[in-house]
PQR file with spaces between the fields and no chain letter, atoms N, CA, C, O and H, PARSE charges and radii, in Angstrom:
ATOM       1  N    UNK     1     122.593  135.968  124.606 -0.4000 1.5000
ATOM       2  CA   UNK     1     122.208  135.183  123.455 -0.0000 2.0000
ATOM       3  C    UNK     1     123.375  135.008  122.488  0.5500 1.7000
ATOM       4  O    UNK     1     123.521  133.938  121.897 -0.5500 1.4000
ATOM       5  N    UNK     2     124.208  136.034  122.313 -0.4000 1.5000
ATOM       6  CA   UNK     2     125.314  135.964  121.375 -0.0000 2.0000
ATOM       7  C    UNK     2     126.320  134.886  121.724  0.5500 1.7000
ATOM       8  O    UNK     2     126.778  134.158  120.844 -0.5500 1.4000
ATOM       9  H    UNK     2     124.089  136.903  122.792  0.4000 1.0000
ATOM      10  N    UNK     3     126.670  134.773  122.999 -0.4000 1.5000
ATOM      11  CA   UNK     3     127.643  133.768  123.432 -0.0000 2.0000
ATOM      12  C    UNK     3     127.082  132.364  123.226  0.5500 1.7000
ATOM      13  O    UNK     3     127.808  131.460  122.813 -0.5500 1.4000
ATOM      14  H    UNK     3     126.297  135.365  123.714  0.4000 1.0000
ATOM      15  N    UNK     4     125.787  132.177  123.513 -0.4000 1.5000
ATOM      16  CA   UNK     4     125.164  130.865  123.342 -0.0000 2.0000
ATOM      17  C    UNK     4     125.208  130.433  121.876  0.5500 1.7000
ATOM      18  O    UNK     4     125.531  129.281  121.586 -0.5500 1.4000
ATOM      19  H    UNK     4     125.197  132.911  123.848  0.4000 1.0000
ATOM      20  N    UNK     5     124.893  131.324  120.963 -0.4000 1.5000
ATOM      21  CA   UNK     5     124.929  131.000  119.531 -0.0000 2.0000
ATOM      22  C    UNK     5     126.339  130.639  119.087  0.5500 1.7000
ATOM      23  O    UNK     5     126.529  129.725  118.284 -0.5500 1.4000
ATOM      24  H    UNK     5     124.630  132.260  121.198  0.4000 1.0000
ATOM      25  N    UNK     6     127.331  131.363  119.612 -0.4000 1.5000
ATOM      26  CA   UNK     6     128.719  131.073  119.269 -0.0000 2.0000
ATOM      27  C    UNK     6     129.100  129.682  119.751  0.5500 1.7000
ATOM      28  O    UNK     6     129.759  128.933  119.029 -0.5500 1.4000
ATOM      29  H    UNK     6     127.176  132.106  120.263  0.4000 1.0000
ATOM      30  N    UNK     7     128.693  129.330  120.966 -0.4000 1.5000
ATOM      31  CA   UNK     7     129.014  128.005  121.506 -0.0000 2.0000
ATOM      32  C    UNK     7     128.356  126.899  120.690  0.5500 1.7000
ATOM      33  O    UNK     7     128.962  125.853  120.459 -0.5500 1.4000
ATOM      34  H    UNK     7     128.158  129.938  121.552  0.4000 1.0000
ATOM      35  N    UNK     8     127.130  127.123  120.257 -0.4000 1.5000
ATOM      36  CA   UNK     8     126.442  126.126  119.442 -0.0000 2.0000
ATOM      37  C    UNK     8     127.146  125.966  118.102  0.5500 1.7000
ATOM      38  O    UNK     8     127.346  124.843  117.641 -0.5500 1.4000
ATOM      39  H    UNK     8     126.638  127.973  120.445  0.4000 1.0000
ATOM      40  N    UNK     9     127.527  127.079  117.468 -0.4000 1.5000
ATOM      41  CA   UNK     9     128.236  126.996  116.192 -0.0000 2.0000
ATOM      42  C    UNK     9     129.575  126.290  116.358  0.5500 1.7000
ATOM      43  O    UNK     9     129.972  125.509  115.494 -0.5500 1.4000
ATOM      44  H    UNK     9     127.365  127.992  117.843  0.4000 1.0000
ATOM      45  N    UNK    10     130.269  126.552  117.448 -0.4000 1.5000
ATOM      46  CA   UNK    10     131.559  125.910  117.729 -0.0000 2.0000
ATOM      47  C    UNK    10     131.364  124.399  117.865  0.5500 1.7000
ATOM      48  O    UNK    10     132.159  123.620  117.339 -0.5500 1.4000
ATOM      49  H    UNK    10     129.947  127.187  118.150  0.4000 1.0000
ATOM      50  N    UNK    11     130.310  123.985  118.567 -0.4000 1.5000
ATOM      51  CA   UNK    11     130.029  122.569  118.754 -0.0000 2.0000
ATOM      52  C    UNK    11     129.671  121.904  117.430  0.5500 1.7000
ATOM      53  O    UNK    11     130.175  120.821  117.132 -0.5500 1.4000
ATOM      54  H    UNK    11     129.663  124.618  118.994  0.4000 1.0000
ATOM      55  N    UNK    12     128.821  122.525  116.640 -0.4000 1.5000
ATOM      56  CA   UNK    12     128.413  121.953  115.356 -0.0000 2.0000
ATOM      57  C    UNK    12     129.606  121.837  114.419  0.5500 1.7000
ATOM      58  O    UNK    12     129.741  120.837  113.713 -0.5500 1.4000
ATOM      59  H    UNK    12     128.412  123.405  116.882  0.4000 1.0000
ATOM      60  N    UNK    13     130.468  122.838  114.401 -0.4000 1.5000
ATOM      61  CA   UNK    13     131.670  122.792  113.570 -0.0000 2.0000
ATOM      62  C    UNK    13     132.563  121.627  113.979  0.5500 1.7000
ATOM      63  O    UNK    13     133.114  120.929  113.128 -0.5500 1.4000
ATOM      64  H    UNK    13     130.358  123.650  114.974  0.4000 1.0000
ATOM      65  N    UNK    14     132.702  121.424  115.272 -0.4000 1.5000
ATOM      66  CA   UNK    14     133.510  120.307  115.763 -0.0000 2.0000
ATOM      67  C    UNK    14     132.942  118.962  115.360  0.5500 1.7000
ATOM      68  O    UNK    14     133.688  118.056  114.989 -0.5500 1.4000
ATOM      69  H    UNK    14     132.255  121.992  115.963  0.4000 1.0000
ATOM      70  N    UNK    15     131.623  118.825  115.429 -0.4000 1.5000
ATOM      71  CA   UNK    15     130.980  117.570  115.043 -0.0000 2.0000
ATOM      72  C    UNK    15     131.190  117.309  113.549  0.5500 1.7000
ATOM      73  O    UNK    15     131.525  116.190  113.163 -0.5500 1.4000
ATOM      74  H    UNK    15     131.017  119.561  115.730  0.4000 1.0000
ATOM      75  N    UNK    16     130.996  118.331  112.702 -0.4000 1.5000
ATOM      76  CA   UNK    16     131.202  118.161  111.257 -0.0000 2.0000
ATOM      77  C    UNK    16     132.658  117.836  110.952  0.5500 1.7000
ATOM      78  O    UNK    16     132.941  117.029  110.067 -0.5500 1.4000
ATOM      79  H    UNK    16     130.723  119.241  113.016  0.4000 1.0000
ATOM      80  N    UNK    17     133.583  118.457  111.678 -0.4000 1.5000
ATOM      81  CA   UNK    17     135.005  118.169  111.472 -0.0000 2.0000
ATOM      82  C    UNK    17     135.341  116.731  111.810  0.5500 1.7000
ATOM      83  O    UNK    17     136.061  116.069  111.062 -0.5500 1.4000
ATOM      84  H    UNK    17     133.353  119.113  112.397  0.4000 1.0000
ATOM      85  N    UNK    18     134.825  116.236  112.936 -0.4000 1.5000
ATOM      86  CA   UNK    18     135.073  114.846  113.312 -0.0000 2.0000
ATOM      87  C    UNK    18     134.425  113.879  112.330  0.5500 1.7000
ATOM      88  O    UNK    18     134.990  112.830  112.017 -0.5500 1.4000
ATOM      89  H    UNK    18     134.240  116.774  113.543  0.4000 1.0000
ATOM      90  N    UNK    19     133.246  114.231  111.847 -0.4000 1.5000
ATOM      91  CA   UNK    19     132.589  113.388  110.849 -0.0000 2.0000
ATOM      92  C    UNK    19     133.417  113.318  109.563  0.5500 1.7000
ATOM      93  O    UNK    19     133.565  112.248  108.973 -0.5500 1.4000
ATOM      94  H    UNK    19     132.787  115.082  112.100  0.4000 1.0000
ATOM      95  N    UNK    20     133.951  114.455  109.135 -0.4000 1.5000
ATOM      96  CA   UNK    20     134.786  114.481  107.923 -0.0000 2.0000
ATOM      97  C    UNK    20     136.038  113.630  108.109  0.5500 1.7000
ATOM      98  O    UNK    20     136.441  112.914  107.193 -0.5500 1.4000
ATOM      99  H    UNK    20     133.831  115.325  109.614  0.4000 1.0000
ATOM     100  N    UNK    21     136.648  113.702  109.277 -0.4000 1.5000
ATOM     101  CA   UNK    21     137.831  112.873  109.538 -0.0000 2.0000
ATOM     102  C    UNK    21     137.476  111.393  109.537  0.5500 1.7000
ATOM     103  O    UNK    21     138.231  110.565  109.028 -0.5500 1.4000
ATOM     104  H    UNK    21     136.320  114.284  110.021  0.4000 1.0000
ATOM     105  N    UNK    22     136.333  111.071  110.105 -0.4000 1.5000
ATOM     106  CA   UNK    22     135.892  109.670  110.120 -0.0000 2.0000
ATOM     107  C    UNK    22     135.631  109.162  108.707  0.5500 1.7000
ATOM     108  O    UNK    22     136.041  108.056  108.356 -0.5500 1.4000
ATOM     109  H    UNK    22     135.719  111.744  110.519  0.4000 1.0000
ATOM     110  N    UNK    23     134.949  109.968  107.894 -0.4000 1.5000
ATOM     111  CA   UNK    23     134.641  109.552  106.528 -0.0000 2.0000
ATOM     112  C    UNK    23     135.893  109.454  105.667  0.5500 1.7000
ATOM     113  O    UNK    23     135.947  108.649  104.738 -0.5500 1.4000
ATOM     114  H    UNK    23     134.616  110.867  108.178  0.4000 1.0000
ATOM     115  N    UNK    24     136.896  110.266  105.970 -0.4000 1.5000
ATOM     116  CA   UNK    24     138.133  110.230  105.185 -0.0000 2.0000
ATOM     117  C    UNK    24     138.824  108.881  105.306  0.5500 1.7000
ATOM     118  O    UNK    24     139.494  108.444  104.370 -0.5500 1.4000
ATOM     119  H    UNK    24     136.852  110.921  106.725  0.4000 1.0000
ATOM     120  N    UNK    25     138.672  108.218  106.441 -0.4000 1.5000
ATOM     121  CA   UNK    25     139.324  106.927  106.666 -0.0000 2.0000
ATOM     122  C    UNK    25     138.372  105.746  106.533  0.5500 1.7000
ATOM     123  O    UNK    25     138.785  104.604  106.738 -0.5500 1.4000
ATOM     124  H    UNK    25     138.128  108.572  107.202  0.4000 1.0000
ATOM     125  N    UNK    26     137.120  105.991  106.198 -0.4000 1.5000
ATOM     126  CA   UNK    26     136.116  104.939  106.116 -0.0000 2.0000
ATOM     127  C    UNK    26     136.273  104.156  104.816  0.5500 1.7000
ATOM     128  O    UNK    26     136.242  104.759  103.744 -0.5500 1.4000
ATOM     129  H    UNK    26     136.786  106.918  106.031  0.4000 1.0000
ATOM     130  N    UNK    27     136.441  102.832  104.873 -0.4000 1.5000
ATOM     131  CA   UNK    27     136.617  102.065  103.646 -0.0000 2.0000
ATOM     132  C    UNK    27     135.333  101.972  102.812  0.5500 1.7000
ATOM     133  O    UNK    27     135.404  101.750  101.603 -0.5500 1.4000
ATOM     134  H    UNK    27     136.465  102.342  105.744  0.4000 1.0000
ATOM     135  N    UNK    28     134.164  102.138  103.437 -0.4000 1.5000
ATOM     136  CA   UNK    28     132.899  102.014  102.715 -0.0000 2.0000
ATOM     137  C    UNK    28     132.590  103.277  101.927  0.5500 1.7000
ATOM     138  O    UNK    28     132.184  103.201  100.767 -0.5500 1.4000
ATOM     139  H    UNK    28     134.106  102.318  104.418  0.4000 1.0000
ATOM     140  N    UNK    29     132.778  104.441  102.549 -0.4000 1.5000
ATOM     141  CA   UNK    29     132.464  105.718  101.912 -0.0000 2.0000
ATOM     142  C    UNK    29     133.639  106.678  102.136  0.5500 1.7000
ATOM     143  O    UNK    29     133.550  107.582  102.967 -0.5500 1.4000
ATOM     144  H    UNK    29     133.107  104.502  103.491  0.4000 1.0000
ATOM     145  N    UNK    30     134.737  106.483  101.396 -0.4000 1.5000
ATOM     146  CA   UNK    30     135.899  107.354  101.606 -0.0000 2.0000
ATOM     147  C    UNK    30     135.632  108.771  101.111  0.5500 1.7000
ATOM     148  O    UNK    30     134.894  108.974  100.148 -0.5500 1.4000
ATOM     149  H    UNK    30     134.809  105.748  100.722  0.4000 1.0000
ATOM     150  N    UNK    31     136.226  109.724  101.765 -0.4000 1.5000
ATOM     151  CA   UNK    31     136.085  111.133  101.425 -0.0000 2.0000
ATOM     152  C    UNK    31     137.321  111.538  100.656  0.5500 1.7000
ATOM     153  O    UNK    31     138.411  111.623  101.221 -0.5500 1.4000
ATOM     154  H    UNK    31     136.826  109.559  102.548  0.4000 1.0000
ATOM     155  N    UNK    32     137.157  111.788   99.370 -0.4000 1.5000
ATOM     156  CA   UNK    32     138.277  112.118   98.498 -0.0000 2.0000
ATOM     157  C    UNK    32     138.423  113.641   98.438  0.5500 1.7000
ATOM     158  O    UNK    32     137.625  114.315   97.787 -0.5500 1.4000
ATOM     159  H    UNK    32     136.272  111.719   98.911  0.4000 1.0000
ATOM     160  N    UNK    33     139.424  114.176   99.105 -0.4000 1.5000
ATOM     161  CA   UNK    33     139.615  115.618   99.181 -0.0000 2.0000
ATOM     162  C    UNK    33     139.900  116.245   97.825  0.5500 1.7000
ATOM     163  O    UNK    33     139.442  117.354   97.553 -0.5500 1.4000
ATOM     164  H    UNK    33     140.072  113.628   99.634  0.4000 1.0000
ATOM     165  N    UNK    34     140.643  115.562   96.975 -0.4000 1.5000
ATOM     166  CA   UNK    34     140.985  116.117   95.670 -0.0000 2.0000
ATOM     167  C    UNK    34     139.724  116.256   94.812  0.5500 1.7000
ATOM     168  O    UNK    34     139.506  117.300   94.196 -0.5500 1.4000
ATOM     169  H    UNK    34     141.015  114.661   97.196  0.4000 1.0000
ATOM     170  N    UNK    35     138.911  115.227   94.772 -0.4000 1.5000
ATOM     171  CA   UNK    35     137.676  115.277   94.000 -0.0000 2.0000
ATOM     172  C    UNK    35     136.736  116.346   94.545  0.5500 1.7000
ATOM     173  O    UNK    35     136.109  117.078   93.779 -0.5500 1.4000
ATOM     174  H    UNK    35     139.088  114.380   95.273  0.4000 1.0000
ATOM     175  N    UNK    36     136.643  116.434   95.851 -0.4000 1.5000
ATOM     176  CA   UNK    36     135.784  117.434   96.488 -0.0000 2.0000
ATOM     177  C    UNK    36     136.249  118.843   96.122  0.5500 1.7000
ATOM     178  O    UNK    36     135.430  119.711   95.819 -0.5500 1.4000
ATOM     179  H    UNK    36     137.153  115.840   96.473  0.4000 1.0000
ATOM     180  N    UNK    37     137.552  119.066   96.149 -0.4000 1.5000
ATOM     181  CA   UNK    37     138.110  120.375   95.813 -0.0000 2.0000
ATOM     182  C    UNK    37     137.849  120.720   94.353  0.5500 1.7000
ATOM     183  O    UNK    37     137.517  121.861   94.030 -0.5500 1.4000
ATOM     184  H    UNK    37     138.217  118.361   96.395  0.4000 1.0000
ATOM     185  N    UNK    38     137.997  119.743   93.478 -0.4000 1.5000
ATOM     186  CA   UNK    38     137.743  119.982   92.056 -0.0000 2.0000
ATOM     187  C    UNK    38     136.277  120.352   91.824  0.5500 1.7000
ATOM     188  O    UNK    38     135.987  121.260   91.044 -0.5500 1.4000
ATOM     189  H    UNK    38     138.267  118.816   93.741  0.4000 1.0000
ATOM     190  N    UNK    39     135.369  119.672   92.479 -0.4000 1.5000
ATOM     191  CA   UNK    39     133.944  119.973   92.324 -0.0000 2.0000
ATOM     192  C    UNK    39     133.600  121.350   92.871  0.5500 1.7000
ATOM     193  O    UNK    39     132.786  122.063   92.285 -0.5500 1.4000
ATOM     194  H    UNK    39     135.605  118.935   93.112  0.4000 1.0000
ATOM     195  N    UNK    40     134.209  121.730   93.985 -0.4000 1.5000
ATOM     196  CA   UNK    40     134.000  123.076   94.523 -0.0000 2.0000
ATOM     197  C    UNK    40     134.510  124.129   93.544  0.5500 1.7000
ATOM     198  O    UNK    40     133.866  125.160   93.348 -0.5500 1.4000
ATOM     199  H    UNK    40     134.871  121.151   94.462  0.4000 1.0000
ATOM     200  N    UNK    41     135.654  123.877   92.935 -0.4000 1.5000
ATOM     201  CA   UNK    41     136.232  124.835   91.987 -0.0000 2.0000
ATOM     202  C    UNK    41     135.326  124.995   90.766  0.5500 1.7000
ATOM     203  O    UNK    41     135.131  126.112   90.286 -0.5500 1.4000
ATOM     204  H    UNK    41     136.177  123.040   93.094  0.4000 1.0000
ATOM     205  N    UNK    42     134.777  123.902   90.264 -0.4000 1.5000
ATOM     206  CA   UNK    42     133.851  123.970   89.129 -0.0000 2.0000
ATOM     207  C    UNK    42     132.634  124.809   89.503  0.5500 1.7000
ATOM     208  O    UNK    42     132.176  125.634   88.712 -0.5500 1.4000
ATOM     209  H    UNK    42     134.936  122.995   90.654  0.4000 1.0000
ATOM     210  N    UNK    43     132.115  124.599   90.699 -0.4000 1.5000
ATOM     211  CA   UNK    43     130.964  125.375   91.156 -0.0000 2.0000
ATOM     212  C    UNK    43     131.273  126.851   91.295  0.5500 1.7000
ATOM     213  O    UNK    43     130.454  127.697   90.935 -0.5500 1.4000
ATOM     214  H    UNK    43     132.487  123.929   91.341  0.4000 1.0000
ATOM     215  N    UNK    44     132.447  127.164   91.815 -0.4000 1.5000
ATOM     216  CA   UNK    44     132.855  128.565   91.966 -0.0000 2.0000
ATOM     217  C    UNK    44     133.003  129.224   90.597  0.5500 1.7000
ATOM     218  O    UNK    44     132.552  130.352   90.400 -0.5500 1.4000
ATOM     219  H    UNK    44     133.111  126.477   92.108  0.4000 1.0000
ATOM     220  N    UNK    45     133.627  128.531   89.661 -0.4000 1.5000
ATOM     221  CA   UNK    45     133.789  129.087   88.305 -0.0000 2.0000
ATOM     222  C    UNK    45     132.441  129.309   87.646  0.5500 1.7000
ATOM     223  O    UNK    45     132.234  130.329   86.989 -0.5500 1.4000
ATOM     224  H    UNK    45     133.993  127.614   89.822  0.4000 1.0000
ATOM     225  N    UNK    46     131.521  128.369   87.811 -0.4000 1.5000
ATOM     226  CA   UNK    46     130.190  128.500   87.227 -0.0000 2.0000
ATOM     227  C    UNK    46     129.461  129.704   87.823  0.5500 1.7000
ATOM     228  O    UNK    46     128.874  130.499   87.090 -0.5500 1.4000
ATOM     229  H    UNK    46     131.688  127.541   88.345  0.4000 1.0000
ATOM     230  N    UNK    47     129.496  129.839   89.141 -0.4000 1.5000
ATOM     231  CA   UNK    47     128.847  130.986   89.782 -0.0000 2.0000
ATOM     232  C    UNK    47     129.482  132.303   89.349  0.5500 1.7000
ATOM     233  O    UNK    47     128.776  133.291   89.147 -0.5500 1.4000
ATOM     234  H    UNK    47     129.973  129.193   89.737  0.4000 1.0000
ATOM     235  N    UNK    48     130.792  132.329   89.206 -0.4000 1.5000
ATOM     236  CA   UNK    48     131.473  133.539   88.750 -0.0000 2.0000
ATOM     237  C    UNK    48     131.020  133.920   87.351  0.5500 1.7000
ATOM     238  O    UNK    48     130.804  135.096   87.060 -0.5500 1.4000
ATOM     239  H    UNK    48     131.365  131.526   89.370  0.4000 1.0000
ATOM     240  N    UNK    49     130.876  132.924   86.484 -0.4000 1.5000
ATOM     241  CA   UNK    49     130.411  133.172   85.127 -0.0000 2.0000
ATOM     242  C    UNK    49     128.988  133.729   85.125  0.5500 1.7000
ATOM     243  O    UNK    49     128.695  134.694   84.419 -0.5500 1.4000
ATOM     244  H    UNK    49     131.051  131.968   86.720  0.4000 1.0000
ATOM     245  N    UNK    50     128.113  133.124   85.911 -0.4000 1.5000
ATOM     246  CA   UNK    50     126.717  133.571   85.981 -0.0000 2.0000
ATOM     247  C    UNK    50     126.636  134.993   86.518  0.5500 1.7000
ATOM     248  O    UNK    50     125.894  135.815   85.979 -0.5500 1.4000
ATOM     249  H    UNK    50     128.351  132.340   86.484  0.4000 1.0000
ATOM     250  N    UNK    51     127.380  135.290   87.561 -0.4000 1.5000
ATOM     251  CA   UNK    51     127.364  136.644   88.143 -0.0000 2.0000
ATOM     252  C    UNK    51     127.886  137.658   87.139  0.5500 1.7000
ATOM     253  O    UNK    51     127.299  138.727   86.973 -0.5500 1.4000
ATOM     254  H    UNK    51     127.982  134.622   87.998  0.4000 1.0000
ATOM     255  N    UNK    52     128.997  137.328   86.462 -0.4000 1.5000
ATOM     256  CA   UNK    52     129.559  138.246   85.465 -0.0000 2.0000
ATOM     257  C    UNK    52     128.573  138.470   84.325  0.5500 1.7000
ATOM     258  O    UNK    52     128.446  139.589   83.829 -0.5500 1.4000
ATOM     259  H    UNK    52     129.474  136.459   86.598  0.4000 1.0000
ATOM     260  N    UNK    53     127.883  137.431   83.911 -0.4000 1.5000
ATOM     261  CA   UNK    53     126.907  137.551   82.822 -0.0000 2.0000
ATOM     262  C    UNK    53     125.764  138.501   83.213  0.5500 1.7000
ATOM     263  O    UNK    53     125.393  139.389   82.446 -0.5500 1.4000
ATOM     264  H    UNK    53     127.986  136.522   84.314  0.4000 1.0000
ATOM     265  N    UNK    54     125.216  138.299   84.420 -0.4000 1.5000
ATOM     266  CA   UNK    54     124.107  139.151   84.837 -0.0000 2.0000
ATOM     267  C    UNK    54     124.523  140.577   85.133  0.5500 1.7000
ATOM     268  O    UNK    54     123.725  141.499   84.967 -0.5500 1.4000
ATOM     269  H    UNK    54     125.518  137.578   85.043  0.4000 1.0000
ATOM     270  N    UNK    55     125.749  140.774   85.565 -0.4000 1.5000
ATOM     271  CA   UNK    55     126.219  142.134   85.828 -0.0000 2.0000
ATOM     272  C    UNK    55     126.517  142.888   84.527  0.5500 1.7000
ATOM     273  O    UNK    55     126.452  144.116   84.492 -0.5500 1.4000
ATOM     274  H    UNK    55     126.398  140.025   85.700  0.4000 1.0000
ATOM     275  N    UNK    56     126.841  142.153   83.465 -0.4000 1.5000
ATOM     276  CA   UNK    56     127.164  142.820   82.202 -0.0000 2.0000
ATOM     277  C    UNK    56     125.920  143.146   81.381  0.5500 1.7000
ATOM     278  O    UNK    56     126.001  143.915   80.423 -0.5500 1.4000
ATOM     279  H    UNK    56     126.893  141.155   83.494  0.4000 1.0000
ATOM     280  N    UNK    57     124.782  142.580   81.736 -0.4000 1.5000
ATOM     281  CA   UNK    57     123.553  142.836   80.948 -0.0000 2.0000
ATOM     282  C    UNK    57     122.623  143.735   81.683  0.5500 1.7000
ATOM     283  O    UNK    57     121.547  144.057   81.178 -0.5500 1.4000
ATOM     284  H    UNK    57     124.716  141.955   82.514  0.4000 1.0000
């Protein structure tokens, strides 16, 4: 069972990777890596703040 799950995860990761590459070059819905990275960073900072707040109280 373990090997089968690994193979499925490997396949799904490959499909998502190819989709991301396709969207990066798509003129209709371009994938902006800089904007995506900035939004991820904002989310990480927000979660860090929330965790620190709850751990301090």
